C-alpha positions in Angstrom: -19.6 42.3 -17.1 -22.1 44.3 -15.1 -25.7 43.3 -14.6 -26.8 46.2 -16.8 -24.6 45.0 -19.6 -25.9 41.4 -19.1 -29.5 42.7 -19.3 -28.9 44.7 -22.5 -27.1 41.7 -24.2 -30.1 39.5 -23.4 -32.4 42.3 -24.5 -30.8 42.1 -28.0 -30.9 38.2 -28.0 -34.6 38.5 -27.4 -35.0 40.5 -30.6 -33.0 38.0 -32.5 -34.7 34.9 -31.1 -36.8 34.0 -34.1 -38.1 30.5 -33.4 -37.6 30.6 -29.7 -34.9 31.4 -27.2 -32.9 28.3 -27.9 -32.3 29.6 -31.4 -29.9 32.2 -30.0 -28.1 29.8 -27.8 -24.9 30.0 -30.0 -24.8 33.7 -29.4 -25.3 33.2 -25.7 -22.5 30.7 -25.7 -20.2 33.2 -27.5 -21.0 35.8 -24.9 -21.1 33.8 -21.6 -18.4 31.2 -22.4 -16.1 32.5 -25.1 -16.1 36.2 -24.5 -16.7 36.8 -20.8 -15.9 33.3 -19.3 -18.9 33.7 -17.0 -19.8 30.0 -17.7 -17.8 26.9 -18.8 -18.9 24.7 -21.7 -20.2 22.2 -19.2 -22.2 24.7 -17.3 -23.6 26.1 -20.5 -24.7 22.7 -21.8 -26.0 21.6 -18.4 -28.1 24.7 -18.2 -29.9 23.8 -21.4 -30.2 20.2 -20.6 -31.7 20.9 -17.1 -34.2 23.4 -18.5 -35.3 21.1 -21.3 -35.8 18.2 -18.9 -37.9 20.4 -16.5 -41.6 21.0 -17.2 -42.3 24.5 -18.4 -41.2 26.9 -21.1 -37.9 26.4 -23.0 -36.8 29.8 -21.8 -36.0 28.3 -18.4 -32.3 27.7 -19.5 -31.8 31.5 -19.5 -32.7 31.6 -15.8 -30.3 28.8 -15.0 -27.5 30.5 -16.9 -28.2 33.8 -15.2 -28.1 32.1 -11.9 -24.7 30.4 -12.6 -23.3 33.7 -14.0 -24.4 36.2 -11.3 -26.8 34.6 -8.8 -30.3 35.8 -8.3 -29.6 39.2 -9.8 -28.3 37.4 -12.9 -31.6 35.6 -13.1 -33.5 38.9 -13.0 -31.2 40.5 -15.6 -31.2 37.6 -18.0 -34.9 36.8 -17.8 -36.2 40.3 -17.9 -33.9 41.1 -20.8 -34.9 38.0 -22.8 -38.7 38.3 -22.0 -39.5 42.0 -22.2 -39.0 42.8 -25.9 -39.9 39.5 -27.3 -43.2 39.4 -25.3 -44.1 42.9 -26.2 -43.2 42.6 -29.8 -44.9 39.1 -30.2 -48.2 40.4 -28.7 -48.2 43.5 -31.0 -47.2 41.6 -34.1 -49.6 38.6 -33.6 -52.5 41.0 -33.1 -51.6 42.9 -36.2 -51.0 39.8 -38.3 -54.2 38.1 -37.1 -56.2 41.0 -38.5 -54.3 40.8 -41.8 -53.8 37.1 -42.2 -55.1 37.1 -45.8 -52.6 39.6 -47.0 -50.0 38.1 -49.4 -47.2 40.0 -47.6 -48.1 38.4 -44.3 -48.4 34.9 -45.8 -44.9 35.4 -47.5 -43.4 36.5 -44.2 -44.6 33.4 -42.4 -43.4 31.1 -45.2 -40.0 32.9 -45.2 -39.5 32.5 -41.5 -39.7 28.7 -41.5 -36.2 28.1 -43.1 -34.6 30.8 -40.9 -35.9 29.1 -37.8 -34.7 25.7 -39.0 -31.2 27.1 -39.7 -31.0 28.8 -36.2 -32.1 25.5 -34.5 -29.5 23.6 -36.6 -26.8 26.1 -35.4 -27.9 25.5 -31.8 -27.6 21.7 -32.2 -24.2 22.2 -33.7 -22.9 24.2 -30.7 -24.4 21.7 -28.3 -22.7 18.7 -30.0 -19.3 20.3 -30.1 -17.4 20.5 -26.9 -14.7 23.0 -26.0 -12.8 24.4 -28.9 -13.5 21.5 -31.4 -14.8 22.7 -34.8 -16.5 19.4 -35.6 -18.5 17.2 -33.2 -17.2 13.7 -32.3 -18.7 11.1 -34.5 -20.5 9.5 -31.5 -22.2 12.8 -30.5 -23.0 13.6 -34.1 -24.7 10.2 -34.5 -26.6 10.5 -31.3 -27.8 14.0 -32.3 -28.9 13.0 -35.8 -30.6 9.9 -34.4 -32.4 11.9 -31.7 -33.6 14.5 -34.3 -34.9 11.8 -36.6 -36.7 10.0 -33.7 -38.4 13.2 -32.6 -39.3 14.1 -36.2 -40.6 10.7 -37.3 -42.0 9.1 -34.2 -44.2 10.0 -31.2 -41.4 9.1 -28.8 -41.3 11.7 -26.0 -38.2 14.0 -25.9 -37.6 13.2 -22.3 -36.9 9.5 -23.2 -34.2 10.8 -25.6 -32.7 13.0 -22.8 -32.6 10.0 -20.5 -31.0 8.0 -23.3 -28.4 10.7 -23.9 -27.7 10.9 -20.1 -27.2 7.2 -19.9 -24.7 7.1 -22.9 -22.8 10.0 -21.4 -22.7 8.3 -17.9 -21.5 5.0 -19.6 -18.7 7.0 -21.2 -19.8 6.3 -24.8 -19.8 10.0 -25.7 
């Protein structure tokens, strides 16, 4: 795959990334791991984990994937592809929507996007808990994922503590 093709794939991912870049991680996995073998499952999962642990925006995992796939040129191709359309479109739509926030159509659109975002995030979690060619995640990984999601949802426990807990369970060989 050329850098131009990589750029255009991430350009399309940007337009599909409703709810954030991580919502299209399954499609990125399909492209970078399954279709082109530019990354392994381990590299893909590590890219997301490293970027989530680092301070800053969630989109950092795209830079890590781009670097692992094609070096600094890959970083430029993937980041510019993922940021250009979504930034431009978000700015234009938010300005338009802010001036029309009382319209019933705008309110219905916002209400309809919530379940789509939740579904895309669920799909991302599913991809990250399955490893290799498994269709279903292992019971230990599924339990850890559900427990982490519940803790983030119901408590004020910082996400970084859960990442540390996941790293410790993985290092101990429990998952």
